[in-house]
MIZA-898393 format. One record per residue: x, y, z of N, C-alpha, C in turn. Coordinates in steps of 0.05 Angstrom, whole numbers, plus 5000, padded with zeros to 4 digits. Each point is the difference from the previous one (the first is absolute). Example, Ala and Ser with C-alpha at 12.3 -4.5 7.8 and 13.67 -1.06 7.14 Angstrom:
// MIZA-898393
n.xx,n.yy,n.zz,ca.xx,ca.yy,ca.zz,c.xx,c.yy,c.zz
5264,4886,5156,4982,5024,5000,5018,5024,5000
4993,5021,4986,5016,5024,5001,4985,5022,5014
This chain:
// MIZA-898393
n.xx,n.yy,n.zz,ca.xx,ca.yy,ca.zz,c.xx,c.yy,c.zz
5115,3204,5338,4979,4980,4997,4983,5000,5025
4973,5000,4996,4982,4999,5022,4997,4971,5010
4995,4997,5026,4994,4974,5011,5026,4984,5004
4995,4974,5005,5022,4982,5007,5013,4989,4975
5027,5002,4998,5015,4989,4978,5008,4971,5008
4986,4981,4989,5004,4972,5009,5027,4989,4992
5011,5008,4977,5026,4991,4993,5021,5010,5020
4998,5025,5007,5019,5011,5020,4996,4987,5027
4975,4994,5007,4995,4986,5025,5014,4973,5001
4998,4985,4977,5013,4974,5000,5030,5002,4999
5011,5020,4988,5029,5004,5001,5009,5003,5029
4985,5017,5015,5007,5004,5028,4996,4974,5015
4979,4985,4995,4996,4975,5014,5021,4979,4994
5009,4999,4975,5022,4982,4993,5025,5007,5015
5007,5025,5001,5024,5008,5015,4997,4994,5030
4977,5005,5011,4995,4995,5028,5003,4970,5006
4990,4983,4982,5002,4971,5004,5029,4991,4999
5015,5010,4982,5028,4993,4997,5016,5009,5025
4995,5024,5009,5014,5010,5024,4991,4985,5025
4975,4993,5001,4990,4984,5024,5014,4973,5001
5003,4987,4977,5013,4974,5000,5030,5003,5006
5013,5021,4989,5028,5004,5006,5005,5007,5030
4983,5017,5011,5003,5006,5028,4996,4975,5017
4979,4985,4994,4994,4975,5015,5024,4981,4999
5012,4997,4977,5023,4982,4997,5024,5011,5017
5005,5025,4998,5023,5012,5014,4997,4998,5030
4975,5004,5010,4996,4999,5029,4992,4972,5010
5001,4981,4982,4995,4971,5007,4972,4995,5009
4981,5015,4988,4972,4993,5005,4995,4973,4987
4986,4982,5013,4999,4972,4990,4984,4996,4974
4985,5019,4991,4984,4995,4976,5001,5025,4982
5022,5003,4985,5002,5024,4982,4979,5001,4979
4990,4977,4991,4979,5001,4979,4974,5010,5010
4995,4996,5026,4976,5012,5012,5003,5030,5000
5024,5010,5006,5005,5029,5000,4996,5011,4971
5009,4985,4981,4997,5008,4972,4971,5003,4992
4984,4980,5008,4971,5001,4992,4986,5023,5015
5007,5004,5025,4987,5022,5015,5008,5027,4987
5025,5003,4992,5009,5024,4986,4986,5005,4974
4996,4978,4985,4987,5002,4974,4971,5009,5002
4987,4991,5021,4971,5005,5003,4993,5023,5019
5021,5014,5010,4994,5019,5022,4981,5023,4992
4999,5006,4974,4983,5022,4991,4976,4990,4983
4994,4974,5003,4978,4989,4983,4973,5013,5007
4997,5010,5024,4975,5014,5007,4996,5025,4983
5021,5012,4990,4996,5024,4983,4988,4992,4973
5009,4977,4990,4988,4990,4975,4971,4993,5004
4994,4988,5023,4972,4993,5005,4983,5025,5002
5009,5020,5014,4985,5025,5002,4996,5012,4972
5022,5001,4985,4998,5013,4974,4982,4985,4981
4999,4974,5002,4983,4984,4983,4970,5002,5007
4994,5001,5026,4973,5000,5009,4988,5028,5003
5017,5019,5008,4991,5027,5005,5018,5020,4985
5000,4997,4974,5020,5015,4984,4999,5030,5003
4976,5011,4998,4997,5029,5002,5007,5010,5028
4992,4986,5020,5006,5008,5028,5031,4998,5004
5012,4980,4988,5029,4997,5004,5015,5021,4985
4990,5009,4977,5012,5023,4986,5000,5024,5019
4978,5004,5015,4998,5022,5018,5021,4997,5023
5004,4976,5009,5020,4994,5021,5027,5009,4990
5008,4991,4976,5026,5006,4988,5002,5030,4997
4979,5013,4991,5001,5029,4996,5006,5015,5026
4986,4991,5021,5005,5013,5026,5028,4997,5010
5012,4976,4996,5027,4996,5008,5019,5017,4983
4995,5002,4974,5016,5016,4983,5000,5030,5009
4977,5008,5010,4998,5028,5010,5011,5004,5027
5011,4978,5012,5013,5002,5026,4981,5002,5024
4976,4990,4997,4980,5002,5021,5001,4977,5020
5019,4981,4996,5003,4979,5020,5013,4976,4988
5006,4980,5017,5011,4975,4991,4979,4984,4985
5009,4982,4983,4980,4985,4984,4981,4984,5017
5010,4988,5022,4982,4984,5017,4980,5018,5014
5008,5025,5006,4981,5018,5012,4977,5008,4981
5008,5005,4975,4980,5006,4980,4982,4976,4993
5012,4977,5001,4983,4976,4995,4979,4997,5021
5008,5004,5025,4980,4998,5022,4978,5021,4997
5008,5024,4991,4981,5022,4998,4980,4994,4978
5009,4990,4976,4983,4996,4978,4987,4973,4999
5013,4979,5011,4991,4973,4996,4996,4985,5026
5006,5012,5023,4993,4988,5026,5021,4981,5011
5020,4993,4985,5022,4984,5010,5024,5005,4982
5024,4992,5008,5023,5004,4983,5007,4974,4985
5018,5002,4981,5006,4977,4983,5011,4976,5015
5015,5005,5022,5010,4978,5015,4978,4984,5014
4981,5015,5011,4977,4987,5012,4984,4983,4980
4995,5012,4977,4985,4986,4979,5015,4975,4992
5026,5002,4995,5015,4977,4991,4999,4978,5021
5002,5007,5026,4999,4980,5021,4974,4985,5000
4978,5014,4996,4973,4987,4999,4998,4981,4976
5009,5009,4977,4998,4984,4976,5018,4976,5002
5025,5004,5009,5019,4977,5002,4990,4980,5020
4986,5009,5021,4988,4981,5019,4980,4982,4986
4983,5013,4983,4980,4984,4986,5012,4981,4979
5025,5007,4992,5014,4983,4981,5018,4979,5014
4998,4999,5027,5015,4981,5016,5030,5003,4998
5010,5025,4997,5028,5005,5001,5010,4995,5028
5026,4992,5003,5011,4997,5027,4998,5025,5017
4996,4996,5025,4997,5023,5018,5024,5018,5000
5024,4989,4998,5025,5016,5001,5001,5020,4977
4992,4991,4976,5000,5017,4977,4979,5022,5002
4976,4992,5010,4979,5020,5004,5009,5021,5020
5013,4992,5021,5008,5019,5021,5022,5019,4989
5018,4989,4984,5021,5018,4989,4988,5021,4982
4978,4994,4987,4987,5020,4983,4982,5019,5017
4985,4988,5019,4982,5017,5016,5014,5020,5017
5024,4993,5010,5014,5017,5019,5023,5015,4988
4999,5005,4974,5023,5011,4985,5006,5029,5008
4982,5014,5013,5005,5028,5007,5005,5003,5030
5006,4978,5014,5005,5002,5029,5029,5007,5006
5004,5012,5023,5027,5004,5010,5007,4976,5018
5025,4998,5009,5009,4977,5015,4983,4994,5024
4994,5020,5016,4984,4995,5024,4974,4987,4994
4987,5010,4979,4974,4989,4991,5003,4971,4991
5022,4994,4987,5005,4972,4991,5003,4982,5024
5017,5008,5018,5007,4983,5023,4976,4996,5019
4981,5019,4999,4976,4997,5017,4980,4981,4988
5004,4990,4976,4983,4981,4987,5007,4972,5011
4982,4988,5014,5006,4975,5013,4998,4977,4980
5019,4981,5001,4999,4976,4984,5004,5005,4971
5013,5022,4992,5004,5006,4972,5029,4996,4992
5005,4998,4974,5027,4996,4990,5013,5028,4997
5010,5010,5023,5011,5027,5001,5023,5005,4980
5019,4982,4997,5021,5005,4981,4990,5002,4971
4981,4984,4992,4989,5002,4973,4987,5027,4995
4984,5009,5019,4987,5026,4997,5022,5022,4997
5020,4999,5017,5021,5020,4999,5016,4999,4974
5005,4976,4990,5015,4997,4975,4984,5013,4977
4974,4995,4999,4984,5011,4978,4997,5031,5002
4999,5010,5024,4999,5029,5004,5026,5012,4989
5023,4988,5008,5026,5010,4991,5002,4998,4969
4992,4978,4989,5002,4996,4971,4983,5021,4985
4976,5005,5009,4983,5019,4987,5012,5028,5000
5010,5008,5024,5013,5027,5002,5025,5002,4982
5016,4979,5000,5025,5001,4984,4993,5000,4970
4979,4987,4992,4992,5001,4972,4992,5029,4992
4987,5013,5019,4992,5028,4995,5025,5018,4999
5020,4994,5017,5025,5016,5000,5015,4997,4974
4997,4977,4987,5014,4995,4975,4984,5011,4976
4979,5016,5007,4984,5013,4979,4985,4980,4983
4994,4976,5011,4983,4981,4986,4973,5003,5013
4985,5020,4990,4975,5007,5013,4976,4996,4982
4978,4991,5011,4977,4995,4984,4983,5025,4996
5008,5022,5013,4984,5024,4998,5016,5023,4989
5025,5002,5009,5017,5021,4990,4998,5027,5013
4977,5004,5015,4997,5026,5012,5004,4999,5030
5003,4976,5011,5004,4997,5029,5030,5000,5007
5007,5017,5019,5027,4997,5011,5000,4975,5017
5024,4986,5000,5000,4976,5017,4997,5008,5029
4984,4985,5014,4995,5007,5028,5023,4990,5017
5004,5012,5023,5022,4992,5017,4995,4973,5012
5021,4985,5004,4999,4974,5011,5008,5001,5030
4984,4988,5017,5007,4999,5028,5029,4992,5003
5017,5017,5013,5029,4995,5001,5007,4974,5014
4981,4988,5014,5006,4975,5015,4994,4975,4983
4987,5003,4977,4992,4977,4985,5025,4984,4990
5019,5014,4987,5023,4986,4989,5017,4987,5022
5007,5013,5022,5014,4986,5021,4985,4976,5012
4973,5002,5000,4984,4978,5010,5004,4974,4983
5001,5003,4974,5003,4977,4983,5029,4994,4993
5018,5019,5004,5028,4998,4991,5019,4995,5024
4992,4981,5017,5015,4996,5025,5029,4991,4995
5005,4986,4978,5027,4990,4995,5016,5019,4981
4987,5021,4992,5015,5020,4984,5005,4993,4971
4987,4979,4990,5005,4991,4972,4985,5018,4979
4981,5015,5009,4984,5017,4982,5014,5026,4996
5014,5002,4977,5014,5025,4993,4991,5009,4972
5003,5025,4993,4992,5009,4973,5013,4983,4978
5026,4995,5002,5013,4985,4979,4990,4971,4998
4996,4987,5023,4990,4973,5000,4972,4998,4989
4984,5020,5007,4972,5000,4992,4997,5005,4970
5017,5017,4989,4996,5010,4973,5018,4988,4979
5018,4982,5007,5017,4987,4980,4983,4984,4980
5002,5008,4975,4984,4986,4979,4971,5007,5000
4992,5020,5015,4972,5007,5003,4987,5008,4974
5013,5017,4985,4988,5010,4975,4994,4977,4981
5020,4982,4997,4997,4977,4982,4977,4982,5009
4998,4994,5026,4979,4983,5010,4973,5013,4995
4998,5027,5005,4975,5014,4995,4992,4998,4971
5018,5005,4982,4993,5000,4971,4992,4972,4991
5013,4980,5010,4992,4972,4993,4971,4995,5009
4994,5007,5024,4973,4994,5011,4979,5018,4987
5007,5025,4995,4982,5018,4986,4992,4989,4973
5020,4989,4985,4995,4989,4974,4981,4977,5001
5001,4984,5022,4983,4977,5003,4972,5008,5008
4998,5017,5020,4973,5007,5011,4985,5021,4984
5015,5018,4988,4987,5021,4984,5001,4995,4970
5015,4979,4992,5003,4992,4972,5009,5024,4984
5019,5015,5012,5012,5023,4986,4979,5021,4992
4980,5003,5017,4979,5019,4994,5010,5029,5000
5022,5005,5014,5011,5026,5001,5030,4998,5003
5014,5022,4996,5029,4999,5003,5008,4997,5029
5023,4989,5004,5009,4995,5027,5006,5026,5015
5002,4997,5026,5005,5023,5017,5027,5012,4994
5002,5025,5007,5026,5014,5001,5004,5011,5028
5024,5003,5008,5006,5010,5027,5002,5030,4999
4981,5014,5010,4999,5029,4998,5007,5013,5027
5026,4998,5006,5009,5011,5025,5004,5029,4999
4989,5016,5019,5005,5028,5001,5030,5007,5005
5015,4980,5010,5028,5004,5006,5018,4992,4976
4988,4991,4978,5016,4992,4978,5013,4973,5003
4991,4984,5019,5012,4974,5005,4984,4979,4985
5014,4983,4984,4986,4980,4984,4996,4974,5015
5020,4991,5015,4998,4974,5013,4980,5001,5023
4981,4981,5001,4980,5001,5021,5011,4997,5028
5022,4984,5003,5012,4998,5026,5011,5026,5010
5012,5016,4982,5009,5026,5008,4977,5019,5005
4979,4997,4985,4976,5017,5004,4989,4996,5028
4998,4975,5010,4990,4995,5026,5020,5010,5021
5025,4997,4995,5020,5006,5020,5002,5030,5006
4993,5017,4980,5004,5028,5005,4975,5015,5008
4978,4987,5002,4975,5014,5009,5004,5008,5028
5001,5026,5005,5007,5010,5026,4981,4990,5022
5011,4988,5021,4984,4993,5023,4983,4975,4996
5001,4987,4977,4983,4977,4997,5012,4976,5015
4983,4984,5013,5010,4979,5017,5018,4980,4987
4996,4994,4974,5017,4981,4987,5028,5011,4998
5003,5026,4997,5027,5012,5000,5011,5002,5028
4984,5009,5019,5010,5004,5026,5004,4975,5016
4987,4978,4991,5002,4975,5016,5023,4983,4992
5014,5007,4978,5022,4983,4990,5026,5013,5005
């Protein structure tokens, strides 16, 4: 399929939001629902681009499929800014809380970049980055052609200071929670996700635990 698959995008966003809330709860972030909302909206800039500049965004997707760069790089090339920047500007005009805007705007930062941001909610930004990457690892992807990008190995230890964030704790009941929320938000517009592990592992907790070198595995 050419262009952006919005159903697949929302599947990815739903999983990201669930993981963000679960991570926030496990690491005792004081507002898990804020993490949930930031996770749900983290890719909203892609929908905005696709709606306003559909043909240009089809070209962006095509370039990424051909392996010519990351999606944010192609967005800047064709549209002058990336989806995170666009979302930040629009959410500001909608009077969204600064913490949620920041979690979306800085979703591609590494830990040093996050900590250099003065007066920001560093844990929330880190939680949303981790949730987004873990959703991609579980093959809940809105594009299907992108390999999940590596996660700064310091992100998980930064938010997991008490060690409560483990694959089993994070993923217990995850499939059921996802399917319930998918049915509500997508009104059963498509079939639920399946876990397509290249290792033949069905349980998402096991899937995360065996990804070689991934910080969620190495940090627990």
